[in-house]
Jmol script that loads the backbone (N, CA, C; Angstrom):
load data "model"
ATOM      1  N   MET A   1     125.625 108.484 112.146  1.00  0.00           N
ATOM      2  CA  MET A   1     125.080 107.398 112.929  1.00  0.00           C
ATOM      3  C   MET A   1     125.529 106.079 112.297  1.00  0.00           C
ATOM      4  N   ALA A   2     126.106 105.218 113.072  1.00  0.00           N
ATOM      5  CA  ALA A   2     126.572 103.925 112.575  1.00  0.00           C
ATOM      6  C   ALA A   2     125.407 102.938 112.545  1.00  0.00           C
ATOM      7  N   ALA A   3     125.484 101.999 111.620  1.00  0.00           N
ATOM      8  CA  ALA A   3     124.435 100.988 111.516  1.00  0.00           C
ATOM      9  C   ALA A   3     124.479 100.098 112.753  1.00  0.00           C
ATOM     10  N   PRO A   4     123.358  99.917 113.464  1.00  0.00           N
ATOM     11  CA  PRO A   4     123.383  99.124 114.687  1.00  0.00           C
ATOM     12  C   PRO A   4     123.445  97.620 114.422  1.00  0.00           C
ATOM     13  N   LEU A   5     123.139  97.161 113.222  1.00  0.00           N
ATOM     14  CA  LEU A   5     123.152  95.734 112.910  1.00  0.00           C
ATOM     15  C   LEU A   5     124.190  95.437 111.831  1.00  0.00           C
ATOM     16  N   ARG A   6     124.813  94.271 111.970  1.00  0.00           N
ATOM     17  CA  ARG A   6     125.781  93.797 110.981  1.00  0.00           C
ATOM     18  C   ARG A   6     125.501  92.331 110.702  1.00  0.00           C
ATOM     19  N   PRO A   7     125.789  91.852 109.485  1.00  0.00           N
ATOM     20  CA  PRO A   7     125.605  90.421 109.223  1.00  0.00           C
ATOM     21  C   PRO A   7     126.720  89.603 109.882  1.00  0.00           C
ATOM     22  N   CYS A   8     126.341  88.488 110.452  1.00  0.00           N
ATOM     23  CA  CYS A   8     127.305  87.573 111.071  1.00  0.00           C
ATOM     24  C   CYS A   8     128.164  86.959 109.968  1.00  0.00           C
ATOM     25  N   PRO A   9     129.491  86.886 110.138  1.00  0.00           N
ATOM     26  CA  PRO A   9     130.339  86.291 109.103  1.00  0.00           C
ATOM     27  C   PRO A   9     130.073  84.798 108.900  1.00  0.00           C
ATOM     28  N   SER A  10     129.508  84.134 109.890  1.00  0.00           N
ATOM     29  CA  SER A  10     129.266  82.696 109.789  1.00  0.00           C
ATOM     30  C   SER A  10     127.893  82.375 109.180  1.00  0.00           C
ATOM     31  N   CYS A  11     126.819  82.891 109.787  1.00  0.00           N
ATOM     32  CA  CYS A  11     125.468  82.520 109.328  1.00  0.00           C
ATOM     33  C   CYS A  11     124.784  83.624 108.519  1.00  0.00           C
ATOM     34  N   ARG A  12     125.371  84.790 108.400  1.00  0.00           N
ATOM     35  CA  ARG A  12     124.868  85.929 107.621  1.00  0.00           C
ATOM     36  C   ARG A  12     123.566  86.519 108.166  1.00  0.00           C
ATOM     37  N   ARG A  13     123.188  86.173 109.396  1.00  0.00           N
ATOM     38  CA  ARG A  13     122.010  86.783 110.012  1.00  0.00           C
ATOM     39  C   ARG A  13     122.461  88.060 110.707  1.00  0.00           C
ATOM     40  N   HIS A  14     121.575  89.008 110.853  1.00  0.00           N
ATOM     41  CA  HIS A  14     121.946  90.302 111.414  1.00  0.00           C
ATOM     42  C   HIS A  14     122.089  90.229 112.934  1.00  0.00           C
ATOM     43  N   VAL A  15     123.179  90.838 113.387  1.00  0.00           N
ATOM     44  CA  VAL A  15     123.524  90.846 114.804  1.00  0.00           C
ATOM     45  C   VAL A  15     123.850  92.283 115.189  1.00  0.00           C
ATOM     46  N   ARG A  16     123.535  92.666 116.425  1.00  0.00           N
ATOM     47  CA  ARG A  16     123.899  94.013 116.889  1.00  0.00           C
ATOM     48  C   ARG A  16     125.420  94.134 116.952  1.00  0.00           C
ATOM     49  N   ARG A  17     125.901  95.331 116.671  1.00  0.00           N
ATOM     50  CA  ARG A  17     127.356  95.555 116.708  1.00  0.00           C
ATOM     51  C   ARG A  17     127.914  95.392 118.112  1.00  0.00           C
ATOM     52  N   THR A  18     127.086  95.582 119.118  1.00  0.00           N
ATOM     53  CA  THR A  18     127.564  95.503 120.502  1.00  0.00           C
ATOM     54  C   THR A  18     127.675  94.065 121.014  1.00  0.00           C
ATOM     55  N   GLU A  19     127.141  93.093 120.302  1.00  0.00           N
ATOM     56  CA  GLU A  19     127.197  91.687 120.735  1.00  0.00           C
ATOM     57  C   GLU A  19     128.610  91.132 120.545  1.00  0.00           C
ATOM     58  N   ARG A  20     128.995  90.228 121.439  1.00  0.00           N
ATOM     59  CA  ARG A  20     130.296  89.571 121.322  1.00  0.00           C
ATOM     60  C   ARG A  20     130.184  88.288 120.501  1.00  0.00           C
ATOM     61  N   ALA A  21     129.015  87.651 120.571  1.00  0.00           N
ATOM     62  CA  ALA A  21     128.811  86.403 119.830  1.00  0.00           C
ATOM     63  C   ALA A  21     127.443  86.463 119.158  1.00  0.00           C
ATOM     64  N   CYS A  22     127.329  85.766 118.043  1.00  0.00           N
ATOM     65  CA  CYS A  22     126.062  85.711 117.313  1.00  0.00           C
ATOM     66  C   CYS A  22     125.057  84.908 118.136  1.00  0.00           C
ATOM     67  N   PRO A  23     123.861  85.428 118.385  1.00  0.00           N
ATOM     68  CA  PRO A  23     122.884  84.679 119.175  1.00  0.00           C
ATOM     69  C   PRO A  23     122.303  83.484 118.418  1.00  0.00           C
ATOM     70  N   PHE A  24     122.538  83.381 117.116  1.00  0.00           N
ATOM     71  CA  PHE A  24     121.974  82.297 116.318  1.00  0.00           C
ATOM     72  C   PHE A  24     122.941  81.129 116.160  1.00  0.00           C
ATOM     73  N   CYS A  25     124.227  81.450 115.886  1.00  0.00           N
ATOM     74  CA  CYS A  25     125.191  80.363 115.655  1.00  0.00           C
ATOM     75  C   CYS A  25     126.333  80.353 116.672  1.00  0.00           C
ATOM     76  N   ALA A  26     126.338  81.289 117.622  1.00  0.00           N
ATOM     77  CA  ALA A  26     127.345  81.396 118.686  1.00  0.00           C
ATOM     78  C   ALA A  26     128.747  81.673 118.153  1.00  0.00           C
ATOM     79  N   HIS A  27     128.869  82.179 116.954  1.00  0.00           N
ATOM     80  CA  HIS A  27     130.165  82.544 116.382  1.00  0.00           C
ATOM     81  C   HIS A  27     130.622  83.853 117.033  1.00  0.00           C
ATOM     82  N   ALA A  28     131.908  83.963 117.359  1.00  0.00           N
ATOM     83  CA  ALA A  28     132.444  85.183 117.955  1.00  0.00           C
ATOM     84  C   ALA A  28     132.506  86.262 116.885  1.00  0.00           C
ATOM     85  N   VAL A  29     131.789  87.355 117.107  1.00  0.00           N
ATOM     86  CA  VAL A  29     131.704  88.403 116.092  1.00  0.00           C
ATOM     87  C   VAL A  29     132.349  89.706 116.524  1.00  0.00           C
ATOM     88  N   ALA A  30     132.797  89.806 117.761  1.00  0.00           N
ATOM     89  CA  ALA A  30     133.360  91.063 118.248  1.00  0.00           C
ATOM     90  C   ALA A  30     134.586  91.472 117.442  1.00  0.00           C
ATOM     91  N   GLU A  31     135.468  90.523 117.122  1.00  0.00           N
ATOM     92  CA  GLU A  31     136.671  90.846 116.356  1.00  0.00           C
ATOM     93  C   GLU A  31     136.328  91.231 114.917  1.00  0.00           C
ATOM     94  N   ALA A  32     135.385  90.516 114.318  1.00  0.00           N
ATOM     95  CA  ALA A  32     135.004  90.811 112.932  1.00  0.00           C
ATOM     96  C   ALA A  32     134.369  92.198 112.827  1.00  0.00           C
ATOM     97  N   PHE A  33     133.567  92.551 113.813  1.00  0.00           N
ATOM     98  CA  PHE A  33     132.922  93.865 113.784  1.00  0.00           C
ATOM     99  C   PHE A  33     133.918  94.973 114.075  1.00  0.00           C
ATOM    100  N   ALA A  34     134.932  94.699 114.879  1.00  0.00           N
ATOM    101  CA  ALA A  34     135.932  95.715 115.201  1.00  0.00           C
ATOM    102  C   ALA A  34     136.767  96.053 113.969  1.00  0.00           C
ATOM    103  N   ARG A  35     136.996  95.083 113.072  1.00  0.00           N
ATOM    104  CA  ARG A  35     137.798  95.336 111.873  1.00  0.00           C
ATOM    105  C   ARG A  35     137.029  96.131 110.819  1.00  0.00           C
ATOM    106  N   GLU A  36     135.702  96.006 110.788  1.00  0.00           N
ATOM    107  CA  GLU A  36     134.906  96.685 109.763  1.00  0.00           C
ATOM    108  C   GLU A  36     134.694  98.148 110.138  1.00  0.00           C
ATOM    109  N   PRO A  37     134.826  99.041 109.174  1.00  0.00           N
ATOM    110  CA  PRO A  37     134.559 100.449 109.470  1.00  0.00           C
ATOM    111  C   PRO A  37     133.052 100.671 109.644  1.00  0.00           C
ATOM    112  N   ALA A  38     132.737 101.618 110.483  1.00  0.00           N
ATOM    113  CA  ALA A  38     131.327 101.950 110.707  1.00  0.00           C
ATOM    114  C   ALA A  38     130.796 102.691 109.484  1.00  0.00           C
ATOM    115  N   VAL A  39     129.635 102.299 109.031  1.00  0.00           N
ATOM    116  CA  VAL A  39     129.013 102.916 107.857  1.00  0.00           C
ATOM    117  C   VAL A  39     128.011 103.953 108.339  1.00  0.00           C
ATOM    118  N   ALA A  40     128.127 105.143 107.809  1.00  0.00           N
ATOM    119  CA  ALA A  40     127.180 106.197 108.174  1.00  0.00           C
ATOM    120  C   ALA A  40     125.972 106.120 107.249  1.00  0.00           C
ATOM    121  N   TRP A  41     124.804 105.918 107.818  1.00  0.00           N
ATOM    122  CA  TRP A  41     123.569 105.854 107.042  1.00  0.00           C
ATOM    123  C   TRP A  41     123.011 107.253 106.875  1.00  0.00           C
ATOM    124  N   PRO A  42     122.365 107.549 105.774  1.00  0.00           N
ATOM    125  CA  PRO A  42     121.768 108.876 105.615  1.00  0.00           C
ATOM    126  C   PRO A  42     120.647 109.074 106.631  1.00  0.00           C
ATOM    127  N   THR A  43     120.549 110.278 107.087  1.00  0.00           N
ATOM    128  CA  THR A  43     119.510 110.565 108.079  1.00  0.00           C
ATOM    129  C   THR A  43     118.159 110.702 107.397  1.00  0.00           C
ATOM    130  N   ASP A  44     117.117 110.663 108.192  1.00  0.00           N
ATOM    131  CA  ASP A  44     115.766 110.807 107.653  1.00  0.00           C
ATOM    132  C   ASP A  44     115.562 112.185 107.033  1.00  0.00           C
ATOM    133  N   ALA A  45     116.208 113.200 107.596  1.00  0.00           N
ATOM    134  CA  ALA A  45     116.050 114.553 107.062  1.00  0.00           C
ATOM    135  C   ALA A  45     116.618 114.650 105.651  1.00  0.00           C
ATOM    136  N   ALA A  46     117.761 114.010 105.413  1.00  0.00           N
ATOM    137  CA  ALA A  46     118.358 114.058 104.077  1.00  0.00           C
ATOM    138  C   ALA A  46     117.486 113.319 103.075  1.00  0.00           C
ATOM    139  N   MET A  47     116.899 112.215 103.472  1.00  0.00           N
ATOM    140  CA  MET A  47     116.046 111.459 102.559  1.00  0.00           C
ATOM    141  C   MET A  47     114.752 112.213 102.284  1.00  0.00           C
ATOM    142  N   SER A  48     114.183 112.824 103.305  1.00  0.00           N
ATOM    143  CA  SER A  48     112.942 113.551 103.065  1.00  0.00           C
ATOM    144  C   SER A  48     113.209 114.795 102.225  1.00  0.00           C
ATOM    145  N   ARG A  49     114.369 115.407 102.400  1.00  0.00           N
ATOM    146  CA  ARG A  49     114.721 116.563 101.589  1.00  0.00           C
ATOM    147  C   ARG A  49     114.843 116.159 100.127  1.00  0.00           C
ATOM    148  N   ALA A  50     115.454 115.012  99.880  1.00  0.00           N
ATOM    149  CA  ALA A  50     115.578 114.518  98.508  1.00  0.00           C
ATOM    150  C   ALA A  50     114.208 114.161  97.933  1.00  0.00           C
ATOM    151  N   ALA A  51     113.346 113.591  98.760  1.00  0.00           N
ATOM    152  CA  ALA A  51     112.003 113.244  98.292  1.00  0.00           C
ATOM    153  C   ALA A  51     111.202 114.496  97.952  1.00  0.00           C
ATOM    154  N   VAL A  52     111.333 115.535  98.765  1.00  0.00           N
ATOM    155  CA  VAL A  52     110.638 116.793  98.485  1.00  0.00           C
ATOM    156  C   VAL A  52     111.171 117.409  97.201  1.00  0.00           C
ATOM    157  N   LEU A  53     112.465 117.364  97.002  1.00  0.00           N
ATOM    158  CA  LEU A  53     113.064 117.908  95.786  1.00  0.00           C
ATOM    159  C   LEU A  53     112.580 117.143  94.556  1.00  0.00           C
ATOM    160  N   LEU A  54     112.513 115.827  94.645  1.00  0.00           N
ATOM    161  CA  LEU A  54     112.037 115.015  93.533  1.00  0.00           C
ATOM    162  C   LEU A  54     110.561 115.290  93.237  1.00  0.00           C
ATOM    163  N   ALA A  55     109.746 115.388  94.266  1.00  0.00           N
ATOM    164  CA  ALA A  55     108.322 115.663  94.069  1.00  0.00           C
ATOM    165  C   ALA A  55     108.110 117.048  93.462  1.00  0.00           C
ATOM    166  N   THR A  56     108.891 118.023  93.898  1.00  0.00           N
ATOM    167  CA  THR A  56     108.776 119.370  93.337  1.00  0.00           C
ATOM    168  C   THR A  56     109.181 119.378  91.870  1.00  0.00           C
ATOM    169  N   ALA A  57     110.254 118.684  91.541  1.00  0.00           N
ATOM    170  CA  ALA A  57     110.693 118.627  90.143  1.00  0.00           C
ATOM    171  C   ALA A  57     109.651 117.940  89.266  1.00  0.00           C
ATOM    172  N   ALA A  58     109.024 116.891  89.776  1.00  0.00           N
ATOM    173  CA  ALA A  58     107.986 116.198  89.005  1.00  0.00           C
ATOM    174  C   ALA A  58     106.761 117.086  88.816  1.00  0.00           C
ATOM    175  N   ALA A  59     106.394 117.836  89.850  1.00  0.00           N
ATOM    176  CA  ALA A  59     105.234 118.721  89.742  1.00  0.00           C
ATOM    177  C   ALA A  59     105.491 119.851  88.750  1.00  0.00           C
ATOM    178  N   VAL A  60     106.685 120.406  88.780  1.00  0.00           N
ATOM    179  CA  VAL A  60     107.017 121.488  87.850  1.00  0.00           C
ATOM    180  C   VAL A  60     107.048 120.967  86.422  1.00  0.00           C
ATOM    181  N   ALA A  61     107.584 119.785  86.229  1.00  0.00           N
ATOM    182  CA  ALA A  61     107.657 119.220  84.879  1.00  0.00           C
ATOM    183  C   ALA A  61     106.276 118.882  84.337  1.00  0.00           C
ATOM    184  N   SER A  62     105.364 118.467  85.203  1.00  0.00           N
ATOM    185  CA  SER A  62     104.027 118.105  84.726  1.00  0.00           C
ATOM    186  C   SER A  62     103.170 119.329  84.441  1.00  0.00           C
ATOM    187  N   CYS A  63     103.531 120.475  84.945  1.00  0.00           N
ATOM    188  CA  CYS A  63     102.759 121.700  84.716  1.00  0.00           C
ATOM    189  C   CYS A  63     103.416 122.561  83.651  1.00  0.00           C
ATOM    190  N   GLY A  64     103.968 121.940  82.647  1.00  0.00           N
ATOM    191  CA  GLY A  64     104.647 122.675  81.586  1.00  0.00           C
ATOM    192  C   GLY A  64     103.680 123.409  80.686  1.00  0.00           C
ATOM    193  N   LYS A  65     104.231 124.191  79.769  1.00  0.00           N
ATOM    194  CA  LYS A  65     103.422 124.972  78.842  1.00  0.00           C
ATOM    195  C   LYS A  65     102.716 124.035  77.874  1.00  0.00           C
ATOM    196  N   GLU A  66     101.429 124.273  77.668  1.00  0.00           N
ATOM    197  CA  GLU A  66     100.670 123.456  76.725  1.00  0.00           C
ATOM    198  C   GLU A  66     100.905 123.982  75.319  1.00  0.00           C
ATOM    199  N   THR A  67     101.000 123.082  74.366  1.00  0.00           N
ATOM    200  CA  THR A  67     101.176 123.486  72.982  1.00  0.00           C
ATOM    201  C   THR A  67      99.840 123.427  72.272  1.00  0.00           C
ATOM    202  N   ALA A  68      99.566 124.401  71.437  1.00  0.00           N
ATOM    203  CA  ALA A  68      98.313 124.446  70.689  1.00  0.00           C
ATOM    204  C   ALA A  68      98.449 123.602  69.435  1.00  0.00           C
ATOM    205  N   THR A  69      97.448 122.787  69.177  1.00  0.00           N
ATOM    206  CA  THR A  69      97.469 121.980  67.961  1.00  0.00           C
ATOM    207  C   THR A  69      96.795 122.758  66.842  1.00  0.00           C
ATOM    208  N   THR A  70      96.956 122.301  65.629  1.00  0.00           N
ATOM    209  CA  THR A  70      96.343 122.998  64.497  1.00  0.00           C
ATOM    210  C   THR A  70      94.829 122.877  64.534  1.00  0.00           C
ATOM    211  N   ALA A  71      94.301 121.784  65.059  1.00  0.00           N
ATOM    212  CA  ALA A  71      92.844 121.625  65.141  1.00  0.00           C
ATOM    213  C   ALA A  71      92.248 122.637  66.109  1.00  0.00           C
ATOM    214  N   THR A  72      92.925 122.916  67.198  1.00  0.00           N
ATOM    215  CA  THR A  72      92.424 123.882  68.173  1.00  0.00           C
ATOM    216  C   THR A  72      92.411 125.279  67.573  1.00  0.00           C
ATOM    217  N   THR A  73      93.454 125.652  66.869  1.00  0.00           N
ATOM    218  CA  THR A  73      93.503 126.985  66.275  1.00  0.00           C
ATOM    219  C   THR A  73      92.474 127.119  65.169  1.00  0.00           C
ATOM    220  N   ALA A  74      92.221 126.065  64.423  1.00  0.00           N
ATOM    221  CA  ALA A  74      91.240 126.138  63.343  1.00  0.00           C
ATOM    222  C   ALA A  74      89.835 126.301  63.899  1.00  0.00           C
ATOM    223  N   THR A  75      89.500 125.611  64.968  1.00  0.00           N
ATOM    224  CA  THR A  75      88.153 125.744  65.527  1.00  0.00           C
ATOM    225  C   THR A  75      87.960 127.096  66.186  1.00  0.00           C
ATOM    226  N   SER A  76      88.995 127.643  66.795  1.00  0.00           N
ATOM    227  CA  SER A  76      88.836 128.954  67.416  1.00  0.00           C
ATOM    228  C   SER A  76      88.644 130.033  66.351  1.00  0.00           C
ATOM    229  N   ALA A  77      89.231 129.865  65.176  1.00  0.00           N
ATOM    230  CA  ALA A  77      89.050 130.839  64.102  1.00  0.00           C
ATOM    231  C   ALA A  77      87.637 130.755  63.540  1.00  0.00           C
ATOM    232  N   THR A  78      87.079 129.559  63.436  1.00  0.00           N
ATOM    233  CA  THR A  78      85.723 129.434  62.889  1.00  0.00           C
ATOM    234  C   THR A  78      84.677 129.868  63.896  1.00  0.00           C
ATOM    235  N   THR A  79      84.906 129.681  65.170  1.00  0.00           N
ATOM    236  CA  THR A  79      83.918 130.114  66.156  1.00  0.00           C
ATOM    237  C   THR A  79      83.904 131.627  66.289  1.00  0.00           C
ATOM    238  N   ALA A  80      85.000 132.275  65.971  1.00  0.00           N
ATOM    239  CA  ALA A  80      85.021 133.728  66.054  1.00  0.00           C
ATOM    240  C   ALA A  80      84.085 134.345  65.016  1.00  0.00           C
ATOM    241  N   THR A  81      83.898 133.695  63.883  1.00  0.00           N
ATOM    242  CA  THR A  81      83.008 134.235  62.856  1.00  0.00           C
ATOM    243  C   THR A  81      81.556 133.861  63.106  1.00  0.00           C
ATOM    244  N   LYS A  82      81.284 132.898  63.950  1.00  0.00           N
ATOM    245  CA  LYS A  82      79.919 132.442  64.190  1.00  0.00           C
ATOM    246  C   LYS A  82      79.435 132.842  65.585  1.00  0.00           C
ATOM    247  N   ASP A  83      79.700 134.057  65.993  1.00  0.00           N
ATOM    248  CA  ASP A  83      79.285 134.488  67.321  1.00  0.00           C
ATOM    249  C   ASP A  83      77.772 134.586  67.461  1.00  0.00           C
ATOM    250  N   ALA A  84      77.048 134.819  66.375  1.00  0.00           N
ATOM    251  CA  ALA A  84      75.607 134.998  66.452  1.00  0.00           C
ATOM    252  C   ALA A  84      74.876 133.675  66.662  1.00  0.00           C
ATOM    253  N   GLU A  85      75.495 132.551  66.334  1.00  0.00           N
ATOM    254  CA  GLU A  85      74.837 131.256  66.473  1.00  0.00           C
ATOM    255  C   GLU A  85      74.913 130.769  67.917  1.00  0.00           C
ATOM    256  N   PRO A  86      73.874 130.074  68.380  1.00  0.00           N
ATOM    257  CA  PRO A  86      73.931 129.538  69.742  1.00  0.00           C
ATOM    258  C   PRO A  86      74.933 128.390  69.822  1.00  0.00           C
ATOM    259  N   GLU A  87      75.531 128.273  70.956  1.00  0.00           N
ATOM    260  CA  GLU A  87      76.519 127.226  71.151  1.00  0.00           C
ATOM    261  C   GLU A  87      75.813 125.909  71.459  1.00  0.00           C
ATOM    262  N   VAL A  88      76.187 124.857  70.780  1.00  0.00           N
ATOM    263  CA  VAL A  88      75.583 123.550  70.992  1.00  0.00           C
ATOM    264  C   VAL A  88      76.455 122.783  71.975  1.00  0.00           C
ATOM    265  N   SER A  89      75.844 122.326  73.034  1.00  0.00           N
ATOM    266  CA  SER A  89      76.586 121.567  74.031  1.00  0.00           C
ATOM    267  C   SER A  89      76.466 120.083  73.731  1.00  0.00           C
ATOM    268  N   LEU A  90      77.582 119.427  73.676  1.00  0.00           N
ATOM    269  CA  LEU A  90      77.603 117.997  73.440  1.00  0.00           C
ATOM    270  C   LEU A  90      77.936 117.250  74.728  1.00  0.00           C
ATOM    271  N   ALA A  91      77.602 117.859  75.850  1.00  0.00           N
ATOM    272  CA  ALA A  91      77.923 117.240  77.127  1.00  0.00           C
ATOM    273  C   ALA A  91      77.009 116.051  77.381  1.00  0.00           C
ATOM    274  N   ALA A  92      77.578 115.027  77.918  1.00  0.00           N
ATOM    275  CA  ALA A  92      76.829 113.831  78.294  1.00  0.00           C
ATOM    276  C   ALA A  92      77.376 113.359  79.635  1.00  0.00           C
ATOM    277  N   PRO A  93      76.602 112.599  80.370  1.00  0.00           N
ATOM    278  CA  PRO A  93      77.132 112.078  81.631  1.00  0.00           C
ATOM    279  C   PRO A  93      78.395 111.258  81.389  1.00  0.00           C
ATOM    280  N   ILE A  94      79.212 111.145  82.406  1.00  0.00           N
ATOM    281  CA  ILE A  94      80.495 110.480  82.256  1.00  0.00           C
ATOM    282  C   ILE A  94      80.337 109.012  81.886  1.00  0.00           C
ATOM    283  N   TYR A  95      79.246 108.397  82.262  1.00  0.00           N
ATOM    284  CA  TYR A  95      79.042 106.988  81.943  1.00  0.00           C
ATOM    285  C   TYR A  95      78.403 106.795  80.588  1.00  0.00           C
ATOM    286  N   GLY A  96      78.045 107.865  79.890  1.00  0.00           N
ATOM    287  CA  GLY A  96      77.441 107.774  78.568  1.00  0.00           C
ATOM    288  C   GLY A  96      76.021 108.306  78.576  1.00  0.00           C
ATOM    289  N   GLN A  97      75.460 108.433  77.403  1.00  0.00           N
ATOM    290  CA  GLN A  97      74.106 108.946  77.309  1.00  0.00           C
ATOM    291  C   GLN A  97      73.109 107.867  77.681  1.00  0.00           C
ATOM    292  N   ALA A  98      71.927 108.332  78.076  1.00  0.00           N
ATOM    293  CA  ALA A  98      70.855 107.399  78.406  1.00  0.00           C
ATOM    294  C   ALA A  98      70.327 106.783  77.116  1.00  0.00           C
ATOM    295  N   PRO A  99      69.868 105.555  77.165  1.00  0.00           N
ATOM    296  CA  PRO A  99      69.331 104.944  75.950  1.00  0.00           C
ATOM    297  C   PRO A  99      68.033 105.633  75.546  1.00  0.00           C
ATOM    298  N   PRO A 100      67.666 105.563  74.263  1.00  0.00           N
ATOM    299  CA  PRO A 100      66.421 106.201  73.834  1.00  0.00           C
ATOM    300  C   PRO A 100      65.230 105.510  74.497  1.00  0.00           C
ATOM    301  N   PRO A 101      64.143 106.244  74.700  1.00  0.00           N
ATOM    302  CA  PRO A 101      62.994 105.638  75.372  1.00  0.00           C
ATOM    303  C   PRO A 101      62.391 104.524  74.522  1.00  0.00           C
ATOM    304  N   LYS A 102      61.910 103.490  75.182  1.00  0.00           N
ATOM    305  CA  LYS A 102      61.302 102.362  74.492  1.00  0.00           C
ATOM    306  C   LYS A 102      59.827 102.661  74.233  1.00  0.00           C
ATOM    307  N   ALA A 103      59.251 101.917  73.305  1.00  0.00           N
ATOM    308  CA  ALA A 103      57.819 102.045  73.040  1.00  0.00           C
ATOM    309  C   ALA A 103      57.059 101.545  74.262  1.00  0.00           C
ATOM    310  N   PRO A 104      55.890 102.135  74.549  1.00  0.00           N
ATOM    311  CA  PRO A 104      55.150 101.692  75.729  1.00  0.00           C
ATOM    312  C   PRO A 104      54.696 100.239  75.548  1.00  0.00           C
ATOM    313  N   PRO A 105      54.616  99.500  76.630  1.00  0.00           N
ATOM    314  CA  PRO A 105      54.209  98.102  76.521  1.00  0.00           C
ATOM    315  C   PRO A 105      52.729  98.003  76.128  1.00  0.00           C
ATOM    316  N   PRO A 106      52.328  96.895  75.531  1.00  0.00           N
ATOM    317  CA  PRO A 106      50.917  96.744  75.175  1.00  0.00           C
ATOM    318  C   PRO A 106      50.066  96.659  76.437  1.00  0.00           C
ATOM    319  N   PRO A 107      48.808  97.029  76.334  1.00  0.00           N
ATOM    320  CA  PRO A 107      47.968  96.977  77.535  1.00  0.00           C
ATOM    321  C   PRO A 107      47.831  95.534  78.017  1.00  0.00           C
ATOM    322  N   PRO A 108      47.755  95.338  79.318  1.00  0.00           N
ATOM    323  CA  PRO A 108      47.672  93.979  79.840  1.00  0.00           C
ATOM    324  C   PRO A 108      46.326  93.330  79.502  1.00  0.00           C
ATOM    325  N   GLU A 109      46.357  92.050  79.254  1.00  0.00           N
ATOM    326  CA  GLU A 109      45.123  91.312  78.978  1.00  0.00           C
ATOM    327  C   GLU A 109      44.478  90.919  80.292  1.00  0.00           C
ATOM    328  N   ASP A 110      43.176  90.700  80.221  1.00  0.00           N
ATOM    329  CA  ASP A 110      42.464  90.272  81.410  1.00  0.00           C
ATOM    330  C   ASP A 110      42.943  88.873  81.772  1.00  0.00           C
ATOM    331  N   ALA A 111      42.779  88.473  82.961  1.00  0.00           N
ATOM    332  CA  ALA A 111      43.319  87.206  83.448  1.00  0.00           C
ATOM    333  C   ALA A 111      42.658  86.008  82.792  1.00  0.00           C
ATOM    334  N   GLY A 112      42.882  85.828  81.533  1.00  0.00           N
ATOM    335  CA  GLY A 112      42.388  84.658  80.835  1.00  0.00           C
ATOM    336  C   GLY A 112      40.936  84.747  80.404  1.00  0.00           C
ATOM    337  N   ALA A 113      40.301  85.881  80.585  1.00  0.00           N
ATOM    338  CA  ALA A 113      38.897  86.025  80.179  1.00  0.00           C
ATOM    339  C   ALA A 113      38.822  86.136  78.668  1.00  0.00           C
ATOM    340  N   PRO A 114      37.741  85.700  78.061  1.00  0.00           N
ATOM    341  CA  PRO A 114      37.616  85.823  76.608  1.00  0.00           C
ATOM    342  C   PRO A 114      37.537  87.281  76.197  1.00  0.00           C
ATOM    343  N   LYS A 115      38.010  87.569  75.005  1.00  0.00           N
ATOM    344  CA  LYS A 115      38.043  88.944  74.526  1.00  0.00           C
ATOM    345  C   LYS A 115      36.663  89.418  74.082  1.00  0.00           C
ATOM    346  N   THR A 116      35.823  88.521  73.678  1.00  0.00           N
ATOM    347  CA  THR A 116      34.477  88.916  73.247  1.00  0.00           C
ATOM    348  C   THR A 116      33.534  88.863  74.439  1.00  0.00           C
ATOM    349  N   PRO A 117      32.545  89.734  74.442  1.00  0.00           N
ATOM    350  CA  PRO A 117      31.611  89.710  75.569  1.00  0.00           C
ATOM    351  C   PRO A 117      30.781  88.423  75.534  1.00  0.00           C
ATOM    352  N   PRO A 118      30.368  87.934  76.674  1.00  0.00           N
ATOM    353  CA  PRO A 118      29.579  86.708  76.691  1.00  0.00           C
ATOM    354  C   PRO A 118      28.233  86.910  75.985  1.00  0.00           C
ATOM    355  N   GLN A 119      27.814  85.913  75.299  1.00  0.00           N
ATOM    356  CA  GLN A 119      26.536  85.992  74.568  1.00  0.00           C
ATOM    357  C   GLN A 119      25.373  85.665  75.500  1.00  0.00           C
ATOM    358  N   LYS A 120      24.247  86.280  75.181  1.00  0.00           N
ATOM    359  CA  LYS A 120      23.067  86.054  76.008  1.00  0.00           C
ATOM    360  C   LYS A 120      22.427  84.742  75.626  1.00  0.00           C
ATOM    361  N   ARG A 121      21.834  84.050  76.520  1.00  0.00           N
ATOM    362  CA  ARG A 121      21.213  82.764  76.258  1.00  0.00           C
ATOM    363  C   ARG A 121      19.768  82.841  76.175  1.00  0.00           C
TER     364      ARG A 121
END
end "model"
wireframe off; spacefill off
backbone 0.3
color backbone group
């Protein structure tokens, strides 16, 4: 498929290959377009095939074999000997642990009344 648009040799704006003159600057473009070879653009199928191939290669590369670190092997060896002990979970919500509870507030005072009972007269 040939590119339907070409840049005008005079104003460099894109013009259809079928036009005889540029609609922007009125320069005759039929001869200039006839001398240029038609460029074949890649089809959508070829581009999507390449995109699928690239995505597949990226997915395969990201799912590679995991390597064991020395810390992982050391902890698995120690947990094998401590099967009788209960497992301690250190799980916390994703946003962090809740803060510790605060001390209860002091009891509210009466609305300005004296703390001592009124004396008899």
